[in-house]
LUMPATOR-440506 format. One record per residue (C-alpha): x, y, z; residue in one letter. Coordinates in nm, 3 decimals, always signed. Last residue first. Layout:
<recs>
@east = X; north = Y; up = Z; r = a
...
</recs>
This chain:
<recs>
@east = +5.019; north = +10.416; up = +14.354; r = d
@east = +5.302; north = +10.652; up = +14.274; r = l
@east = +5.276; north = +10.993; up = +14.437; r = p
@east = +5.206; north = +11.292; up = +14.212; r = f
@east = +5.320; north = +11.604; up = +14.397; r = d
@east = +5.224; north = +11.935; up = +14.244; r = d
@east = +5.492; north = +12.196; up = +14.177; r = e
@east = +5.576; north = +12.017; up = +13.854; r = v
@east = +5.231; north = +12.096; up = +13.715; r = a
@east = +5.231; north = +12.462; up = +13.811; r = k
@east = +5.556; north = +12.533; up = +13.632; r = k
@east = +5.483; north = +12.294; up = +13.348; r = e
@east = +5.143; north = +12.419; up = +13.244; r = y
@east = +5.176; north = +12.253; up = +12.904; r = l
@east = +5.324; north = +11.936; up = +13.051; r = p
@east = +5.604; north = +11.798; up = +12.831; r = l
@east = +5.480; north = +11.558; up = +12.568; r = f
@east = +5.517; north = +11.181; up = +12.533; r = r
@east = +5.663; north = +11.162; up = +12.881; r = y
@east = +5.379; north = +11.081; up = +13.118; r = y
@east = +5.129; north = +11.019; up = +12.836; r = v
@east = +5.301; north = +10.697; up = +12.729; r = e
@east = +5.025; north = +10.482; up = +12.882; r = l
@east = +4.766; north = +10.657; up = +12.664; r = t
@east = +4.992; north = +10.603; up = +12.364; r = m
@east = +4.992; north = +10.228; up = +12.432; r = a
@east = +4.613; north = +10.217; up = +12.470; r = a
@east = +4.552; north = +10.406; up = +12.144; r = m
@east = +4.798; north = +10.191; up = +11.950; r = c
@east = +4.661; north = +9.865; up = +12.089; r = t
@east = +4.296; north = +9.959; up = +12.024; r = c
@east = +4.372; north = +10.050; up = +11.662; r = y
@east = +4.568; north = +9.733; up = +11.594; r = l
@east = +4.298; north = +9.519; up = +11.758; r = r
@east = +4.027; north = +9.640; up = +11.523; r = g
@east = +4.041; north = +9.966; up = +11.332; r = g
@east = +3.698; north = +9.949; up = +11.171; r = a
@east = +3.548; north = +9.742; up = +11.454; r = d
@east = +3.654; north = +9.993; up = +11.721; r = p
@east = +3.295; north = +10.114; up = +11.766; r = s
@east = +3.230; north = +10.444; up = +11.940; r = l
@east = +2.917; north = +10.575; up = +12.108; r = d
@east = +2.925; north = +10.371; up = +12.430; r = d
@east = +3.136; north = +10.056; up = +12.398; r = s
@east = +3.192; north = +9.817; up = +12.113; r = k
@east = +3.441; north = +9.553; up = +12.217; r = a
@east = +3.780; north = +9.649; up = +12.349; r = f
@east = +4.092; north = +9.485; up = +12.207; r = y
@east = +4.438; north = +9.517; up = +12.351; r = w
@east = +4.781; north = +9.390; up = +12.248; r = s
@east = +5.098; north = +9.271; up = +12.424; r = g
@east = +5.034; north = +8.898; up = +12.381; r = r
@east = +4.774; north = +8.849; up = +12.108; r = e
@east = +4.972; north = +8.573; up = +11.934; r = a
@east = +4.960; north = +8.369; up = +12.253; r = g
@east = +4.933; north = +8.508; up = +12.605; r = e
@east = +4.944; north = +8.839; up = +12.793; r = t
@east = +4.649; north = +9.035; up = +12.658; r = d
@east = +4.627; north = +9.383; up = +12.814; r = q
@east = +4.321; north = +9.438; up = +13.036; r = t
@east = +4.495; north = +9.473; up = +13.376; r = a
@east = +4.761; north = +9.721; up = +13.260; r = v
@east = +4.496; north = +9.928; up = +13.085; r = l
@east = +4.271; north = +9.945; up = +13.393; r = f
@east = +4.564; north = +10.028; up = +13.620; r = d
@east = +4.663; north = +10.329; up = +13.408; r = r
@east = +4.313; north = +10.471; up = +13.373; r = m
@east = +4.213; north = +10.437; up = +13.739; r = e
@east = +4.535; north = +10.567; up = +13.893; r = s
@east = +4.571; north = +10.834; up = +13.627; r = n
@east = +4.231; north = +10.988; up = +13.689; r = w
@east = +4.288; north = +11.027; up = +14.065; r = k
@east = +4.631; north = +11.182; up = +14.018; r = n
@east = +4.502; north = +11.401; up = +13.739; r = w
@east = +4.219; north = +11.537; up = +13.956; r = m
@east = +4.472; north = +11.600; up = +14.234; r = e
@east = +4.667; north = +11.844; up = +14.021; r = g
@east = +4.760; north = +11.826; up = +13.657; r = g
@east = +4.595; north = +12.007; up = +13.367; r = y
@east = +4.836; north = +11.863; up = +13.112; r = h
@east = +4.775; north = +11.510; up = +13.244; r = k
@east = +4.396; north = +11.560; up = +13.254; r = m
@east = +4.383; north = +11.681; up = +12.895; r = v
@east = +4.614; north = +11.405; up = +12.776; r = q
@east = +4.404; north = +11.144; up = +12.954; r = t
@east = +4.089; north = +11.289; up = +12.797; r = a
@east = +4.226; north = +11.249; up = +12.444; r = y
@east = +4.324; north = +10.883; up = +12.476; r = y
@east = +4.034; north = +10.784; up = +12.701; r = n
@east = +3.773; north = +10.932; up = +12.466; r = y
@east = +3.910; north = +10.740; up = +12.169; r = y
@east = +3.965; north = +10.440; up = +12.391; r = m
@east = +3.595; north = +10.401; up = +12.461; r = n
@east = +3.608; north = +10.091; up = +12.677; r = a
@east = +3.431; north = +9.758; up = +12.662; r = g
@east = +3.518; north = +9.444; up = +12.857; r = t
@east = +3.243; north = +9.497; up = +13.116; r = p
@east = +2.976; north = +9.527; up = +12.845; r = n
@east = +2.630; north = +9.531; up = +12.994; r = r
@east = +2.756; north = +9.660; up = +13.326; r = r
@east = +2.969; north = +9.913; up = +13.145; r = t
@east = +3.329; north = +9.945; up = +13.033; r = g
@east = +3.636; north = +10.133; up = +13.144; r = t
@east = +3.568; north = +10.484; up = +13.013; r = s
@east = +3.768; north = +10.715; up = +13.237; r = p
@east = +3.592; north = +10.929; up = +13.499; r = r
@east = +3.269; north = +11.130; up = +13.456; r = y
@east = +3.354; north = +11.333; up = +13.767; r = e
@east = +3.702; north = +11.413; up = +13.636; r = s
@east = +3.556; north = +11.481; up = +13.294; r = m
@east = +3.319; north = +11.740; up = +13.445; r = w
@east = +3.599; north = +11.909; up = +13.638; r = s
@east = +3.810; north = +11.923; up = +13.322; r = v
@east = +3.527; north = +12.086; up = +13.127; r = g
@east = +3.445; north = +12.344; up = +13.396; r = t
@east = +3.809; north = +12.444; up = +13.452; r = v
@east = +3.871; north = +12.464; up = +13.078; r = l
@east = +3.569; north = +12.685; up = +13.019; r = g
@east = +3.661; north = +12.911; up = +13.311; r = p
@east = +4.022; north = +12.957; up = +13.188; r = n
@east = +4.247; north = +12.910; up = +13.493; r = e
@east = +4.489; north = +12.674; up = +13.317; r = r
@east = +4.543; north = +12.927; up = +13.040; r = e
@east = +4.413; north = +12.860; up = +12.692; r = w
@east = +4.684; north = +12.888; up = +12.429; r = g
@east = +4.595; north = +12.689; up = +12.120; r = m
@east = +4.739; north = +12.366; up = +12.257; r = y
@east = +4.506; north = +12.384; up = +12.554; r = m
@east = +4.210; north = +12.467; up = +12.331; r = r
@east = +4.286; north = +12.164; up = +12.115; r = c
@east = +4.294; north = +11.945; up = +12.425; r = l
@east = +3.959; north = +12.086; up = +12.535; r = l
@east = +3.797; north = +12.020; up = +12.198; r = g
@east = +3.917; north = +11.660; up = +12.177; r = v
@east = +3.799; north = +11.582; up = +12.531; r = a
@east = +3.461; north = +11.740; up = +12.460; r = t
@east = +3.430; north = +11.543; up = +12.138; r = r
@east = +3.491; north = +11.219; up = +12.328; r = a
@east = +3.242; north = +11.314; up = +12.602; r = k
@east = +2.961; north = +11.414; up = +12.367; r = h
@east = +2.722; north = +11.130; up = +12.449; r = l
@east = +2.787; north = +11.191; up = +12.818; r = g
@east = +2.661; north = +11.547; up = +12.779; r = l
@east = +2.301; north = +11.431; up = +12.764; r = p
@east = +2.200; north = +11.680; up = +12.643; r = e
@east = +2.300; north = +11.893; up = +12.346; r = t
@east = +2.638; north = +11.991; up = +12.213; r = p
@east = +2.693; north = +12.283; up = +11.972; r = k
@east = +2.713; north = +12.178; up = +11.611; r = t
@east = +2.936; north = +11.957; up = +11.396; r = m
@east = +3.029; north = +11.701; up = +11.661; r = y
@east = +2.954; north = +11.870; up = +11.992; r = g
@east = +3.187; north = +12.026; up = +12.247; r = y
@east = +3.168; north = +12.115; up = +12.617; r = f
@east = +3.361; north = +12.364; up = +12.835; r = a
@east = +3.410; north = +12.631; up = +12.568; r = g
@east = +3.228; north = +12.916; up = +12.738; r = y
@east = +2.936; north = +12.691; up = +12.831; r = d
@east = +2.893; north = +12.563; up = +12.476; r = s
@east = +3.114; north = +12.454; up = +12.190; r = s
@east = +3.067; north = +12.373; up = +11.820; r = v
@east = +3.094; north = +12.724; up = +11.671; r = s
@east = +3.373; north = +12.836; up = +11.904; r = d
@east = +3.580; north = +12.538; up = +11.797; r = l
@east = +3.534; north = +12.636; up = +11.433; r = f
@east = +3.638; north = +12.996; up = +11.490; r = k
@east = +3.942; north = +12.876; up = +11.683; r = k
@east = +4.039; north = +12.663; up = +11.384; r = a
@east = +4.001; north = +12.972; up = +11.164; r = m
@east = +4.244; north = +13.164; up = +11.383; r = k
@east = +4.491; north = +12.873; up = +11.380; r = w
@east = +4.481; north = +12.848; up = +11.001; r = t
@east = +4.523; north = +13.226; up = +10.970; r = k
@east = +4.846; north = +13.195; up = +11.169; r = e
@east = +4.993; north = +12.982; up = +10.892; r = d
@east = +5.235; north = +12.725; up = +11.028; r = t
@east = +5.613; north = +12.733; up = +11.034; r = e
@east = +5.799; north = +12.411; up = +11.099; r = i
@east = +6.014; north = +12.437; up = +11.413; r = g
@east = +5.961; north = +12.077; up = +11.524; r = g
@east = +5.727; north = +12.175; up = +11.808; r = m
@east = +5.538; north = +12.389; up = +11.558; r = k
@east = +5.486; north = +12.089; up = +11.330; r = a
@east = +5.363; north = +11.875; up = +11.619; r = s
@east = +5.107; north = +12.147; up = +11.701; r = k
@east = +4.988; north = +12.156; up = +11.341; r = l
@east = +4.952; north = +11.777; up = +11.347; r = a
@east = +4.755; north = +11.789; up = +11.673; r = m
@east = +4.527; north = +12.051; up = +11.516; r = v
@east = +4.471; north = +11.819; up = +11.218; r = q
@east = +4.394; north = +11.524; up = +11.445; r = w
@east = +4.136; north = +11.725; up = +11.641; r = g
@east = +3.966; north = +11.857; up = +11.328; r = a
@east = +3.871; north = +11.504; up = +11.225; r = v
@east = +3.687; north = +11.446; up = +11.554; r = s
@east = +3.539; north = +11.793; up = +11.595; r = t
@east = +3.362; north = +11.799; up = +11.259; r = d
@east = +3.427; north = +12.039; up = +10.975; r = g
@east = +3.236; north = +12.174; up = +10.678; r = p
@east = +3.426; north = +12.045; up = +10.372; r = s
@east = +3.753; north = +12.192; up = +10.243; r = r
@east = +3.917; north = +11.852; up = +10.199; r = p
@east = +3.696; north = +11.544; up = +10.243; r = d
@east = +3.655; north = +11.357; up = +10.571; r = y
@east = +3.619; north = +11.672; up = +10.779; r = r
@east = +3.816; north = +11.980; up = +10.877; r = w
@east = +3.717; north = +12.298; up = +11.055; r = g
@east = +3.750; north = +12.673; up = +10.986; r = g
@east = +3.384; north = +12.746; up = +10.905; r = g
@east = +3.423; north = +12.929; up = +10.577; r = r
@east = +3.750; north = +12.818; up = +10.418; r = p
@east = +3.707; north = +12.461; up = +10.548; r = d
@east = +4.066; north = +12.354; up = +10.602; r = q
@east = +4.217; north = +12.143; up = +10.321; r = a
@east = +4.471; north = +12.413; up = +10.226; r = w
@east = +4.621; north = +12.434; up = +10.574; r = e
@east = +4.623; north = +12.055; up = +10.603; r = i
@east = +4.794; north = +12.029; up = +10.262; r = f
@east = +5.063; north = +12.272; up = +10.374; r = r
@east = +5.120; north = +12.061; up = +10.683; r = i
@east = +5.180; north = +11.747; up = +10.475; r = a
@east = +5.418; north = +11.938; up = +10.249; r = g
@east = +5.617; north = +12.049; up = +10.553; r = t
@east = +5.658; north = +11.691; up = +10.676; r = a
@east = +5.741; north = +11.564; up = +10.325; r = s
@east = +6.005; north = +11.828; up = +10.265; r = e
@east = +6.152; north = +11.824; up = +10.615; r = l
@east = +6.209; north = +11.450; up = +10.639; r = l
@east = +6.547; north = +11.458; up = +10.461; r = s
@east = +6.652; north = +11.729; up = +10.704; r = q
@east = +6.676; north = +11.479; up = +10.989; r = d
@east = +6.637; north = +11.681; up = +11.311; r = g
@east = +6.573; north = +11.350; up = +11.484; r = s
@east = +6.293; north = +11.417; up = +11.733; r = m
@east = +6.131; north = +11.708; up = +11.549; r = a
@east = +6.150; north = +11.525; up = +11.216; r = y
@east = +6.000; north = +11.206; up = +11.356; r = a
@east = +5.729; north = +11.409; up = +11.528; r = e
@east = +5.649; north = +11.600; up = +11.209; r = c
@east = +5.632; north = +11.283; up = +10.999; r = l
@east = +5.414; north = +11.096; up = +11.247; r = a
@east = +5.179; north = +11.391; up = +11.301; r = i
@east = +5.141; north = +11.451; up = +10.927; r = a
@east = +5.065; north = +11.082; up = +10.872; r = v
@east = +4.793; north = +11.092; up = +11.137; r = l
@east = +4.633; north = +11.402; up = +10.985; r = g
@east = +4.638; north = +11.250; up = +10.638; r = h
@east = +4.477; north = +10.930; up = +10.752; r = s
@east = +4.194; north = +11.106; up = +10.933; r = y
@east = +4.152; north = +11.326; up = +10.625; r = m
@east = +4.010; north = +11.028; up = +10.433; r = e
@east = +4.089; north = +10.693; up = +10.595; r = g
@east = +3.829; north = +10.489; up = +10.410; r = n
@east = +3.951; north = +10.617; up = +10.070; r = i
@east = +4.279; north = +10.803; up = +10.103; r = e
@east = +4.425; north = +11.146; up = +10.173; r = w
@east = +4.801; north = +11.113; up = +10.220; r = w
@east = +4.869; north = +11.454; up = +10.070; r = s
@east = +5.167; north = +11.665; up = +9.970; r = i
@east = +5.095; north = +12.033; up = +9.911; r = g
@east = +5.274; north = +12.216; up = +9.632; r = e
@east = +5.426; north = +12.557; up = +9.667; r = g
@east = +5.378; north = +12.929; up = +9.695; r = t
@east = +5.464; north = +13.128; up = +10.004; r = q
@east = +5.396; north = +13.485; up = +10.111; r = n
@east = +5.025; north = +13.519; up = +10.042; r = g
@east = +4.938; north = +13.475; up = +10.408; r = g
@east = +4.663; north = +13.242; up = +10.302; r = r
@east = +4.917; north = +13.008; up = +10.148; r = t
@east = +4.950; north = +13.011; up = +9.771; r = t
@east = +4.850; north = +12.699; up = +9.584; r = f
@east = +4.958; north = +12.409; up = +9.370; r = k
@east = +4.788; north = +12.074; up = +9.389; r = m
@east = +4.835; north = +11.698; up = +9.381; r = n
@east = +5.174; north = +11.622; up = +9.524; r = m
@east = +5.121; north = +11.268; up = +9.642; r = r
@east = +5.288; north = +11.095; up = +9.933; r = g
@east = +5.307; north = +10.717; up = +9.920; r = q
@east = +5.685; north = +10.677; up = +9.910; r = s
@east = +5.715; north = +10.900; up = +10.215; r = r
@east = +5.481; north = +10.674; up = +10.406; r = l
@east = +5.676; north = +10.360; up = +10.320; r = f
@east = +6.008; north = +10.518; up = +10.412; r = a
@east = +5.864; north = +10.630; up = +10.746; r = l
@east = +5.750; north = +10.276; up = +10.827; r = g
@east = +6.079; north = +10.120; up = +10.724; r = k
@east = +6.279; north = +10.365; up = +10.935; r = a
@east = +6.048; north = +10.319; up = +11.235; r = v
@east = +6.081; north = +9.942; up = +11.221; r = n
@east = +6.459; north = +9.969; up = +11.183; r = d
@east = +6.482; north = +10.212; up = +11.476; r = k
@east = +6.297; north = +9.974; up = +11.707; r = y
@east = +6.565; north = +9.936; up = +11.976; r = p
@east = +6.626; north = +10.311; up = +11.973; r = g
@east = +6.807; north = +10.550; up = +11.744; r = a
@east = +6.823; north = +10.673; up = +11.385; r = h
@east = +6.478; north = +10.591; up = +11.246; r = h
@east = +6.339; north = +10.721; up = +11.575; r = t
@east = +6.240; north = +10.548; up = +11.899; r = n
@east = +6.170; north = +10.759; up = +12.207; r = g
@east = +5.865; north = +10.582; up = +12.351; r = a
@east = +5.625; north = +10.822; up = +12.179; r = g
@east = +5.798; north = +10.758; up = +11.847; r = l
@east = +5.726; north = +10.387; up = +11.877; r = f
@east = +5.370; north = +10.457; up = +11.993; r = p
@east = +5.320; north = +10.692; up = +11.693; r = l
@east = +5.440; north = +10.452; up = +11.424; r = l
@east = +5.131; north = +10.230; up = +11.446; r = a
@east = +4.902; north = +10.528; up = +11.384; r = l
@east = +5.104; north = +10.631; up = +11.081; r = a
@east = +5.093; north = +10.283; up = +10.931; r = t
@east = +4.721; north = +10.236; up = +10.996; r = a
@east = +4.635; north = +10.577; up = +10.848; r = g
@east = +4.840; north = +10.517; up = +10.537; r = h
@east = +4.701; north = +10.166; up = +10.490; r = i
@east = +4.330; north = +10.247; up = +10.508; r = c
@east = +4.234; north = +9.983; up = +10.251; r = n
@east = +4.199; north = +9.708; up = +10.515; r = s
@east = +3.944; north = +9.913; up = +10.707; r = y
@east = +3.755; north = +9.614; up = +10.853; r = s
@east = +3.979; north = +9.567; up = +11.155; r = g
@east = +4.095; north = +9.228; up = +11.278; r = t
@east = +3.957; north = +9.104; up = +11.608; r = n
@east = +4.158; north = +8.783; up = +11.629; r = q
@east = +4.395; north = +8.656; up = +11.364; r = n
@east = +4.715; north = +8.732; up = +11.552; r = s
@east = +5.032; north = +8.700; up = +11.355; r = r
@east = +5.339; north = +8.482; up = +11.346; r = q
@east = +5.528; north = +8.572; up = +11.029; r = g
@east = +5.418; north = +8.707; up = +10.692; r = a
@east = +5.150; north = +8.960; up = +10.616; r = g
@east = +4.778; north = +9.025; up = +10.654; r = l
@east = +4.642; north = +8.928; up = +10.997; r = s
@east = +4.669; north = +9.290; up = +11.111; r = h
@east = +4.359; north = +9.392; up = +10.919; r = d
@east = +4.414; north = +9.746; up = +11.038; r = f
@east = +4.722; north = +9.727; up = +10.816; r = n
@east = +5.080; north = +9.825; up = +10.890; r = w
@east = +5.343; north = +9.935; up = +10.640; r = s
@east = +5.718; north = +9.874; up = +10.612; r = g
@east = +5.705; north = +9.683; up = +10.281; r = d
@east = +5.739; north = +9.349; up = +10.463; r = e
@east = +5.443; north = +9.413; up = +10.690; r = r
@east = +5.454; north = +9.521; up = +11.055; r = q
@east = +5.266; north = +9.283; up = +11.282; r = h
@east = +5.563; north = +9.162; up = +11.486; r = r
@east = +5.673; north = +9.521; up = +11.552; r = a
@east = +5.325; north = +9.608; up = +11.682; r = l
@east = +5.331; north = +9.318; up = +11.928; r = w
@east = +5.677; north = +9.411; up = +12.054; r = e
@east = +5.572; north = +9.774; up = +12.091; r = l
@east = +5.271; north = +9.666; up = +12.298; r = a
@east = +5.491; north = +9.453; up = +12.525; r = l
@east = +5.718; north = +9.753; up = +12.588; r = d
@east = +5.422; north = +9.975; up = +12.671; r = v
@east = +5.282; north = +9.715; up = +12.912; r = s
@east = +5.622; north = +9.690; up = +13.081; r = q
@east = +5.610; north = +10.066; up = +13.133; r = e
@east = +5.268; north = +10.032; up = +13.297; r = s
@east = +5.392; north = +9.755; up = +13.525; r = e
@east = +5.699; north = +9.947; up = +13.641; r = t
@east = +5.472; north = +10.237; up = +13.723; r = t
@east = +5.397; north = +10.569; up = +13.556; r = a
@east = +5.259; north = +10.854; up = +13.767; r = g
@east = +5.388; north = +11.196; up = +13.674; r = f
@east = +5.728; north = +11.204; up = +13.838; r = k
@east = +5.819; north = +10.841; up = +13.786; r = k
@east = +5.742; north = +10.862; up = +13.416; r = g
@east = +5.915; north = +11.198; up = +13.391; r = l
@east = +6.242; north = +11.056; up = +13.520; r = t
@east = +6.230; north = +10.729; up = +13.325; r = s
@east = +6.130; north = +10.892; up = +12.997; r = r
@east = +6.382; north = +11.168; up = +13.061; r = n
@east = +6.669; north = +10.921; up = +13.071; r = e
@east = +6.553; north = +10.715; up = +12.774; r = a
@east = +6.476; north = +11.022; up = +12.564; r = s
@east = +6.107; north = +11.099; up = +12.519; r = r
@east = +6.105; north = +11.429; up = +12.709; r = s
@east = +6.339; north = +11.571; up = +12.446; r = a
@east = +6.037; north = +11.615; up = +12.218; r = m
@east = +5.966; north = +11.961; up = +12.360; r = e
@east = +6.304; north = +12.089; up = +12.248; r = g
@east = +6.578; north = +11.852; up = +12.152; r = g
@east = +6.578; north = +11.556; up = +11.913; r = g
@east = +6.904; north = +11.620; up = +11.730; r = g
@east = +6.795; north = +11.934; up = +11.556; r = s
@east = +6.462; north = +12.055; up = +11.688; r = a
@east = +6.625; north = +12.257; up = +11.964; r = e
@east = +6.789; north = +12.488; up = +11.712; r = p
@east = +6.441; north = +12.588; up = +11.592; r = s
@east = +6.374; north = +12.528; up = +11.227; r = v
@east = +6.258; north = +12.814; up = +11.008; r = s
@east = +6.051; north = +12.704; up = +10.716; r = p
@east = +6.213; north = +12.694; up = +10.372; r = t
@east = +5.958; north = +12.523; up = +10.150; r = f
@east = +5.993; north = +12.642; up = +9.791; r = q
@east = +6.358; north = +12.543; up = +9.754; r = s
@east = +6.283; north = +12.189; up = +9.865; r = s
@east = +6.004; north = +12.162; up = +9.609; r = i
@east = +6.198; north = +11.975; up = +9.339; r = d
@east = +6.341; north = +11.731; up = +9.590; r = s
@east = +6.006; north = +11.568; up = +9.667; r = f
@east = +6.017; north = +11.351; up = +9.354; r = a
@east = +6.317; north = +11.168; up = +9.500; r = e
@east = +6.074; north = +11.008; up = +9.745; r = t
@east = +5.939; north = +10.787; up = +9.472; r = q
@east = +5.564; north = +10.803; up = +9.430; r = l
@east = +5.416; north = +10.459; up = +9.485; r = p
@east = +5.200; north = +10.313; up = +9.208; r = e
@east = +4.834; north = +10.336; up = +9.114; r = t
@east = +4.780; north = +10.603; up = +9.375; r = p
@east = +4.427; north = +10.642; up = +9.513; r = a
@east = +4.287; north = +10.968; up = +9.390; r = e
@east = +4.365; north = +11.307; up = +9.530; r = p
@east = +4.077; north = +11.549; up = +9.557; r = l
@east = +4.089; north = +11.858; up = +9.336; r = p
@east = +3.736; north = +11.965; up = +9.435; r = l
@east = +3.477; north = +11.980; up = +9.158; r = n
@east = +3.311; north = +11.651; up = +9.247; r = s
@east = +3.263; north = +11.774; up = +9.602; r = l
@east = +3.048; north = +12.058; up = +9.480; r = k
@east = +3.173; north = +12.402; up = +9.563; r = q
@east = +2.933; north = +12.669; up = +9.678; r = d
@east = +3.035; north = +13.016; up = +9.574; r = p
@east = +3.215; north = +13.216; up = +9.843; r = e
@east = +3.027; north = +13.469; up = +10.049; r = a
@east = +3.226; north = +13.782; up = +10.116; r = i
@east = +3.242; north = +13.854; up = +10.489; r = s
@east = +3.565; north = +13.659; up = +10.524; r = e
@east = +3.737; north = +13.894; up = +10.280; r = m
@east = +3.686; north = +14.192; up = +10.509; r = d
@east = +3.793; north = +14.488; up = +10.297; r = l
@east = +3.964; north = +14.752; up = +10.508; r = q
@east = +4.298; north = +14.639; up = +10.371; r = s
@east = +4.638; north = +14.620; up = +10.523; r = s
@east = +4.970; north = +14.597; up = +10.344; r = t
@east = +4.981; north = +14.953; up = +10.211; r = l
@east = +4.992; north = +15.110; up = +10.555; r = d
@east = +5.094; north = +15.469; up = +10.459; r = l
@east = +5.381; north = +15.635; up = +10.641; r = s
@east = +5.631; north = +15.527; up = +10.380; r = n
@east = +5.426; north = +15.690; up = +10.104; r = l
@east = +5.614; north = +16.022; up = +10.115; r = d
@east = +5.515; north = +16.226; up = +9.809; r = v
@east = +5.795; north = +16.437; up = +9.665; r = d
@east = +5.728; north = +16.769; up = +9.490; r = i
@east = +5.995; north = +16.842; up = +9.229; r = s
@east = +5.762; north = +16.920; up = +8.937; r = d
@east = +5.587; north = +17.195; up = +9.131; r = l
@east = +5.902; north = +17.390; up = +9.212; r = q
@east = +6.029; north = +17.462; up = +9.561; r = q
@east = +6.260; north = +17.766; up = +9.619; r = g
@east = +6.036; north = +17.932; up = +9.875; r = s
@east = +5.735; north = +17.729; up = +9.966; r = v
@east = +5.396; north = +17.858; up = +9.861; r = e
@east = +5.138; north = +17.597; up = +9.938; r = s
@east = +4.989; north = +17.311; up = +9.742; r = v
@east = +4.745; north = +17.095; up = +9.936; r = e
@east = +4.730; north = +16.735; up = +9.813; r = f
@east = +4.404; north = +16.549; up = +9.808; r = s
@east = +4.281; north = +16.200; up = +9.896; r = i
@east = +3.924; north = +16.171; up = +9.781; r = p
@east = +3.632; north = +16.192; up = +10.020; r = p
@east = +3.448; north = +15.858; up = +10.047; r = n
@east = +3.166; north = +15.826; up = +9.797; r = l
@east = +2.812; north = +15.867; up = +9.922; r = n
@east = +2.739; north = +16.186; up = +9.725; r = e
@east = +2.764; north = +16.022; up = +9.388; r = p
@east = +3.001; north = +16.197; up = +9.138; r = l
@east = +2.851; north = +16.438; up = +8.884; r = f
@east = +2.850; north = +16.785; up = +9.040; r = i
@east = +3.139; north = +16.754; up = +9.284; r = i
@east = +3.356; north = +16.584; up = +9.023; r = a
@east = +3.277; north = +16.855; up = +8.768; r = l
@east = +3.380; north = +17.122; up = +9.019; r = l
@east = +3.701; north = +16.937; up = +9.098; r = l
@east = +3.788; north = +16.907; up = +8.730; r = i
@east = +3.726; north = +17.279; up = +8.676; r = m
@east = +3.947; north = +17.376; up = +8.971; r = v
@east = +4.228; north = +17.150; up = +8.845; r = i
@east = +4.198; north = +17.304; up = +8.500; r = h
@east = +4.226; north = +17.654; up = +8.646; r = l
@east = +4.532; north = +17.556; up = +8.852; r = v
@east = +4.711; north = +17.412; up = +8.547; r = f
@east = +4.630; north = +17.716; up = +8.334; r = s
@east = +4.777; north = +17.946; up = +8.600; r = v
@east = +5.079; north = +17.718; up = +8.623; r = l
@east = +5.130; north = +17.736; up = +8.247; r = w
@east = +5.114; north = +18.117; up = +8.260; r = s
@east = +5.409; north = +18.142; up = +8.496; r = p
@east = +5.350; north = +18.292; up = +8.841; r = i
@east = +5.572; north = +18.597; up = +8.910; r = a
@east = +5.320; north = +18.845; up = +8.768; r = n
@east = +5.053; north = +18.722; up = +9.005; r = f
@east = +5.291; north = +18.731; up = +9.300; r = l
@east = +5.391; north = +19.094; up = +9.227; r = l
@east = +5.028; north = +19.205; up = +9.207; r = f
@east = +4.934; north = +19.016; up = +9.522; r = r
@east = +5.225; north = +19.171; up = +9.714; r = n
@east = +5.141; north = +19.520; up = +9.595; r = r
@east = +4.776; north = +19.476; up = +9.684; r = f
@east = +4.867; north = +19.379; up = +10.036; r = g
@east = +5.101; north = +19.678; up = +10.073; r = a
@east = +4.831; north = +19.911; up = +9.953; r = l
@east = +4.578; north = +19.770; up = +10.193; r = e
@east = +4.819; north = +19.822; up = +10.484; r = q
@east = +4.914; north = +20.178; up = +10.376; r = e
@east = +4.554; north = +20.286; up = +10.361; r = g
@east = +4.423; north = +20.448; up = +10.044; r = v
@east = +4.191; north = +20.749; up = +10.097; r = q
@east = +3.869; north = +20.814; up = +9.917; r = g
@east = +3.682; north = +20.804; up = +10.246; r = d
@east = +3.562; north = +20.454; up = +10.187; r = a
@east = +3.912; north = +20.350; up = +10.089; r = d
@east = +4.085; north = +20.449; up = +9.768; r = g
@east = +4.244; north = +20.263; up = +9.479; r = i
@east = +4.411; north = +20.420; up = +9.177; r = l
@east = +4.509; north = +20.752; up = +9.332; r = e
@east = +4.747; north = +20.598; up = +9.584; r = n
@east = +4.946; north = +20.444; up = +9.299; r = e
@east = +5.041; north = +20.788; up = +9.161; r = a
@east = +4.947; north = +20.877; up = +8.809; r = m
</recs>
């Protein structure tokens, strides 16, 4: 029987087009193997069951569409995953509430019973391999401003005087005389051999790491390293002491997930995270200035501990690791991270993002003013030190000079002026505020800096002790909201000396605009 008699159209006639279509379908059906027919039927059944039983709110599944391609077999189909972003996730980990951790459950370091030998750091050298900028080797890069030649040039450019430089030199002499035999310093500066001052000693005699690191910073700020400078032996002994006290007390993976290692901490009773932040700054600055690879392990380990110790929810730092942050402690940690970057030590970008989150949570007026653990309240004068800390952190984290919050904050500090005492206490000064605010004003530059510098610089030169065992040091009685009793004369001397080193301690952040301004010497 002829094919055109099998199937007819409405008129009993078979069209040539319909017949050709049927022929193609018939041939295709016979060409498909039976196993493929079974495979397709099973797939259809599975899909039907999925539609019936799966919840309706599920996302549509990823499916593959099989089409007829000449010469291609089913078992040779290749799936190209290169175009898929397998590294990103739509799951926001920060939105997941973490269980509360009691302080007693945190792996806090305990006070060491004996120093940890620096040789113990060698076993993590292969784990920490941060990139080091070529400028960091040999004291280049941003730290090159501290060389003898640049110190003189930048000092004259930005407002130092012969008297202010002499004050720095006298301060370094006093600090050198009060270093202890093991290379450390103590806030109770009367402890130790040799001719020492007994006046205005600090009460934090157990905060040895913090005192040693703080005392090292003025030496480093004036261009001394453990390899060069008139105080190289003092710096070498101080760094050796700190390195001997480091403790590897945890293992972790950085937030980026690309590096596993052990953090080295200098967390201590009394000093808490203040001490650790100061030690990290000293180690990173010494490394950046000298390029000495033997410092890399301890400097990097200190930064890793800071990254781990950050509050995982709020992004700040406080006395104890991973606690809700305050502006004061956070400021030293941000300064340490900045010092690390200047030395070419890699830092976790997530740490910076979380730090920004914290600063946002404690600031008002678009970031112009800062509170302690919450947004500031009136009167703003009580928050002046925190505001100075917050603004300096913002500068180091990328705020432009024209940022409205920065402009407002700097203008307010300019009107508030340096802290040089009160009518009730003419010998008092809040050096914590002065230290941070002077850096902010110096980086900002312009006429406001010129005015600020004249008052701040001349006040410190005039109030430095010039006789007896106190010659070269400072002490300011309790003033405003900060008491120097814990740190005593050693603390006041370090803060005042670093304030007078501001001209060359760091290059101006807004260098192009800053050097265009003229800063005449007064």
